[in-house]
C-alpha positions in Angstrom: 0.1 0.0 0.0 1.2 3.6 -1.1 2.0 5.6 2.2 -0.1 8.7 2.8 2.6 10.5 3.9 5.6 10.1 1.3 8.5 12.0 1.1 8.7 15.8 0.3 8.2 17.0 -3.2 10.8 19.8 -3.0 13.4 20.2 -0.1 15.8 23.3 -0.4 18.2 24.7 1.3 19.2 29.1 0.5 22.7 30.5 1.9 22.6 34.3 2.0 25.8 35.7 0.0 25.7 38.6 2.6 25.4 36.8 5.7 25.8 33.3 5.3 22.2 32.8 7.2 20.7 29.9 5.8 17.0 29.3 4.5 14.8 26.5 3.8 11.9 25.8 1.7 9.7 22.2 1.7 6.8 21.4 -0.1 5.3 18.5 1.0 2.9 18.0 -1.5 0.7 19.7 -3.9 -3.0 19.5 -4.3 -4.4 21.5 -7.5 -0.7 22.4 -8.1 -0.8 24.6 -4.9 0.3 24.3 -1.3 0.1 26.3 1.8 2.4 27.3 4.8 3.8 29.9 6.7 7.6 31.3 6.8 9.4 31.5 10.3 12.6 33.2 11.2 14.3 32.2 14.3 18.2 31.3 15.3 18.5 27.7 15.1 15.8 26.8 12.7 16.9 23.8 10.4 15.7 22.0 7.3 14.1 18.9 9.6 12.2 21.4 11.5 10.8 22.8 8.2 10.4 19.2 6.7 8.1 18.3 10.1 6.1 21.9 9.7 5.4 21.0 6.2 4.2 17.7 6.9 2.0 19.2 9.4 0.4 21.9 6.7 -0.3 18.6 4.7 -2.3 17.3 7.6 -4.0 20.7 8.5 -5.3 21.1 5.6 -6.8 17.7 4.7 -8.6 18.1 8.5 -10.2 20.8 6.8 -11.5 18.8 3.9 -14.9 17.9 4.2 -15.9 15.5 1.4 -19.6 15.9 2.1 -19.9 19.8 2.5 -20.7 20.5 -1.2 -21.8 24.4 -0.5 -17.8 24.8 0.8 -15.7 27.0 -1.7 -12.4 26.5 -0.2 -10.6 23.1 -1.4 -7.7 22.2 0.8 -4.4 22.6 -0.7 -1.0 20.7 -0.3 1.4 21.7 2.6 4.4 23.4 2.6 6.7 25.6 4.8 9.7 28.1 5.1 12.2 29.1 7.3 15.3 31.1 8.0 18.1 30.6 10.4 18.5 33.8 11.8 17.7 36.0 14.8 14.6 37.9 13.7 15.7 40.9 16.2 19.2 41.0 14.3 19.5 44.3 12.5 20.4 42.2 9.2 17.3 39.8 9.6 15.3 42.2 7.2 17.2 42.2 4.5 17.9 38.4 4.7 14.5 38.1 4.5 14.4 40.3 1.3 17.2 37.9 -0.3 15.3 34.7 0.8 11.7 35.6 -0.8 13.7 37.0 -3.8 15.9 33.5 -4.1 12.4 31.7 -3.8 10.4 33.9 -5.6 9.6 31.6 -8.8 8.2 29.4 -6.1 6.0 31.9 -4.5 4.9 32.8 -7.9 3.9 29.4 -8.8 3.4 26.9 -6.0 3.9 28.1 -2.4 1.5 30.3 -0.8 3.0 31.4 2.8 2.5 34.2 5.4 3.3 35.2 9.1 5.1 32.6 11.6 7.2 32.3 14.5 9.4 35.6 14.6 7.9 37.2 11.6 4.6 39.4 11.5 2.4 39.4 8.1 3.0 43.1 7.7 6.7 42.4 7.5 6.3 39.7 5.1 4.2 41.8 2.8 6.7 44.4 2.8 9.7 41.9 2.2 7.9 40.3 -0.7 6.8 43.4 -2.1 10.7 44.3 -2.0 11.3 41.1 -3.5 9.1 41.7 -6.5 6.2 39.8 -5.7 2.7 40.4 -6.5 1.3 38.9 -3.0 2.5 35.9 -0.8 -0.5 34.0 -2.0 -0.5 34.5 -5.5 0.4 31.0 -6.8 -3.4 30.1 -5.5 -5.3 33.3 -7.6 -5.5 30.9 -10.8 -7.6 28.7 -8.6 -9.9 31.6 -7.9 -13.3 32.7 -9.8 -13.2 36.1 -9.0 -9.5 37.1 -8.2 -10.0 41.0 -7.9 -13.0 40.4 -5.4 -11.2 37.6 -3.5 -8.4 39.9 -3.0 -10.3 42.7 -1.9 -12.5 40.6 0.6 -8.9 39.5 2.2 -7.5 42.9 2.1 -10.7 44.1 4.1 -10.4 41.2 6.2 -7.1 42.0 7.4 -8.0 45.7 8.1 -10.7 44.6 10.1 -9.7 45.3 14.2 -11.4 44.3 17.5 -10.8 46.0 20.7 -7.2 47.0 19.4 -5.9 44.2 17.7 -6.2 42.7 14.1 -8.6 40.1 12.8 -5.6 38.1 11.1 -4.0 38.4 14.8 -7.3 37.2 16.6 -8.6 34.2 14.2 -5.9 31.7 15.4 -6.1 32.2 19.2 -10.0 32.1 18.8 -9.4 28.5 17.0 -6.8 27.6 20.1 -9.2 28.8 22.5 -12.2 26.8 21.1 -10.4 23.9 21.0 -9.6 24.4 24.8 -13.4 24.8 25.6 -14.4 22.0 23.6 -12.1 19.7 25.7 -13.2 21.3 28.8 -17.0 20.7 27.9 -16.3 17.3 26.7 -14.7 16.4 30.3 -17.7 18.4 31.9 -15.2 21.0 33.5 -16.4 24.4 34.3 -15.2 27.6 32.1 -14.7 29.4 35.3 -12.4 28.9 37.6 -10.2 26.6 35.4 -6.5 28.2 35.0 -4.3 28.4 32.1 -0.7 29.1 31.5 0.9 30.1 28.3 4.2 30.0 27.1 4.3 33.2 24.4 2.3 36.1 24.2 2.8 36.8 20.7 0.5 36.8 17.9 -1.1 33.2 18.9 -0.4 33.5 22.3 -1.7 37.1 23.2 -5.4 36.4 21.1 -5.5 32.8 23.1 -5.1 34.3 26.2 -7.7 37.2 25.5 -10.5 34.6 24.4 -9.9 32.4 27.2 -10.2 34.8 29.8 -13.1 36.5 28.0 -14.7 33.0 28.5 -14.2 33.0 32.0 -10.4 30.8 32.4 -8.2 32.6 34.6 -4.9 32.9 32.7 -2.7 32.5 35.5 1.0 32.5 34.2 2.3 34.1 30.8 5.9 33.5 29.7 7.8 35.6 27.2 11.3 36.3 26.1 12.1 38.0 29.2 10.3 35.3 32.0 7.3 34.4 33.4 4.7 36.6 34.8 2.4 35.2 37.0 -0.8 35.7 39.7 -2.5 32.5 40.7 -5.6 34.9 40.9 -5.6 35.6 37.5 -3.6 38.2 35.7 -5.0 41.1 33.7 -5.0 40.1 30.2 -5.9 43.5 28.5 -3.2 45.1 30.2 -0.7 43.1 29.6 -1.7 43.2 25.5 -1.6 46.8 25.9 2.1 46.6 27.4 3.8 44.1 24.8 6.0 45.1 22.1 6.1 44.2 18.3 7.7 40.8 19.3 5.3 39.7 22.3 7.6 40.7 25.3 5.7 42.6 27.8 7.1 45.6 29.5 7.6 44.9 33.4 7.3 48.3 34.4 3.0 47.8 33.4 3.1 45.2 35.9 0.2 45.3 38.6 0.2 44.5 42.5 0.2 40.6 42.4 2.0 39.8 39.3 4.9 38.5 40.0 8.1 38.2 37.9 9.2 34.5 37.9 12.1 32.3 35.7 11.6 31.9 32.0 10.4 28.0 32.4 8.4 28.5 35.4 5.0 28.4 33.0 5.6 24.8 32.5 5.0 23.8 36.1 2.3 26.7 37.0 -0.5 25.4 39.0 -3.1 25.2 35.9 -5.8 22.8 34.6 -4.7 24.2 31.1 -1.2 24.5 29.5 -0.7 26.2 26.2 2.7 26.2 24.4 2.4 29.1 21.8 5.9 30.1 20.9 8.6 27.7 19.9 9.1 24.2 18.9 10.3 21.6 21.0 9.5 23.4 24.5 8.5 20.3 26.3 11.1 17.3 26.4 11.3 14.0 28.1 13.0 16.0 31.1 11.1 19.0 31.6 7.7 17.4 31.2 7.9 16.0 34.4 7.3 19.3 35.7 4.0 19.7 34.1 1.2 19.5 36.6 -1.9 20.5 34.0 -4.6 18.1 32.9 -4.1 19.2 29.2 -1.4 20.6 27.1 -2.8 22.5 24.0 -0.6 23.2 21.2 -0.8 26.3 20.2 2.5 26.5 18.7 4.0 23.7 15.9 5.5 21.0 17.0 6.1 22.2 20.8 6.2 19.0 22.6 8.5 16.2 21.3 7.3 12.6 20.9 9.0 11.1 23.8 7.7 13.5 26.1 4.1 13.2 24.5 4.5 9.5 25.7 5.4 10.3 29.4 2.7 13.0 29.6 0.1 10.3 28.0 1.4 7.8 31.0 0.7 10.2 33.5 -2.8 10.9 32.1 -2.4 14.3 30.5 -3.7 14.8 27.2 -1.8 16.5 24.4 -4.1 18.1 22.0 -1.8 18.4 18.9 -1.0 21.3 16.6 -2.2 19.9 13.4 -6.1 20.3 14.9 -5.3 23.1 17.6 -3.7 25.9 15.5 -5.1 25.2 12.2 -7.7 27.9 12.3 -5.3 30.9 11.3 -4.3 28.7 7.9 -8.2 27.9 7.1 -9.5 31.4 8.0 -7.2 32.6 5.3 -8.6 30.5 2.5 -12.4 30.5 3.9 -11.9 34.3 3.4 -10.1 34.4 -0.1 -12.4 31.8 -1.6 -15.6 33.4 -0.4 -16.6 31.2 2.9 -16.5 33.7 5.2 -16.8 37.6 4.7 -14.8 40.5 6.3 -16.5 40.3 9.5 -15.1 39.5 12.7 -18.0 37.8 14.2 -18.9 36.1 11.0 -15.0 34.8 11.0 -15.0 33.7 14.9 -18.5 32.0 14.6 -17.3 29.7 11.6 -13.8 29.2 13.1 -15.6 28.2 16.7 -17.7 25.7 14.7 -15.2 24.3 12.7 -12.7 24.0 15.4 -15.1 22.6 17.7 -16.3 20.1 15.2 -12.9 18.9 14.6 -11.6 18.7 18.0 -14.9 16.5 18.5 -13.8 14.4 15.9 -10.4 13.7 16.7 -11.3 13.0 20.8 -14.2 10.6 19.0 -11.3 8.7 16.9 -9.0 8.5 19.9 -11.4 6.9 22.3 -12.4 4.8 19.4 -9.0 3.6 18.6 -7.4 3.8 22.3 -5.1 6.1 20.8 -3.7 9.7 21.5 -5.2 12.8 19.8 -2.3 13.2 17.6 -2.3 9.9 16.4 -6.3 10.0 15.9 -5.6 13.2 14.0 -3.0 11.5 11.5 -5.2 8.6 10.9 -8.4 11.1 10.1 -5.7 12.9 7.7 -4.8 9.5 6.3 -8.3 8.9 5.5 -9.0 11.9 3.6 -5.7 12.5 1.9 -6.6 9.6 -0.8 -10.2 11.3 -1.2 -8.4 14.6 -1.9 -5.8 12.8 -4.3 -8.8 11.0 -6.3 -11.1 14.2 -6.7 -8.2 16.5 -7.3 -5.2 15.6 -8.1 -1.9 16.0 -6.4 1.9 15.8 -7.1 4.0 14.0 -4.7 
């Protein structure tokens, strides 16, 4: 039997002639000739990391494919990912980004749709893409649209929407993560009020997740950023901390209020909380530090934050890991729902669609895990493997 997850179609390494920094592009597969996956920038990024993320994007796309929904305009794409081994705070980083995008421009124009990821904002990616001569970071998908002009206008309008000071594009991913948490709590019969949450990362995904969970009645008791952990067992003032962030998600410690403590960077992991949300870097929870986890659920808002051996040990202790391919898939899906016209440039419509889709997907994954006696990650992989052959038969792909 042919594996539903064959080797990547494209895997390349680029070396910057100015700084020596390396960048990577992996196209795991194409569906209808196109793939989808963001571009990250962090010191230490590797080709293996990018390949794993690209495979994850293949599964995220497949998990949002509903063969029975004949009304949906968005048809999932293939999976891909880009990465640059460079500190985004380095003064030379922007130049590296522009030169990388210029080098991979033919792929962006034809097969790879991309956007912000760890270390990069969408505004920065868009500005660098324009300087690199690109029309759009998602221009490869334009030939699949019935009305390209209307679709591009709808997406631009959606990116212009703000809700209480934050952009809709920043909020929708956190909405999906929060709904994943709430779906798990509801399934277990755990009340939202009084449930405590600890997050690693307070950038785009972490900040939005904290807002939605706080507004749902949960207490965010710890938040970690690059400066350390901020904690308050009675619940942090999430809105005040959001207002005190810099562009990289670091909180101004001068804005902390009475009762908000400054703790070491790894204190978020051992926080006395029911829900742990790693929303920053990959490989954050390993076989050693997982022993500090006291939560009942670990919800992967970041990509690949829990190493496989750590997940095995957590499962043995009765701790459920909700996987990234489910939890943080809402951001990618929202882009395409909007571009293809399944949702309009409206916050409430976007949030409603995201909540329904994420709650349904979390339910399907947990049902499959219960039926198969496996982890939610294994269940998500099984569901994606079931859907990929249907997608291949209906739309075709290139491996």
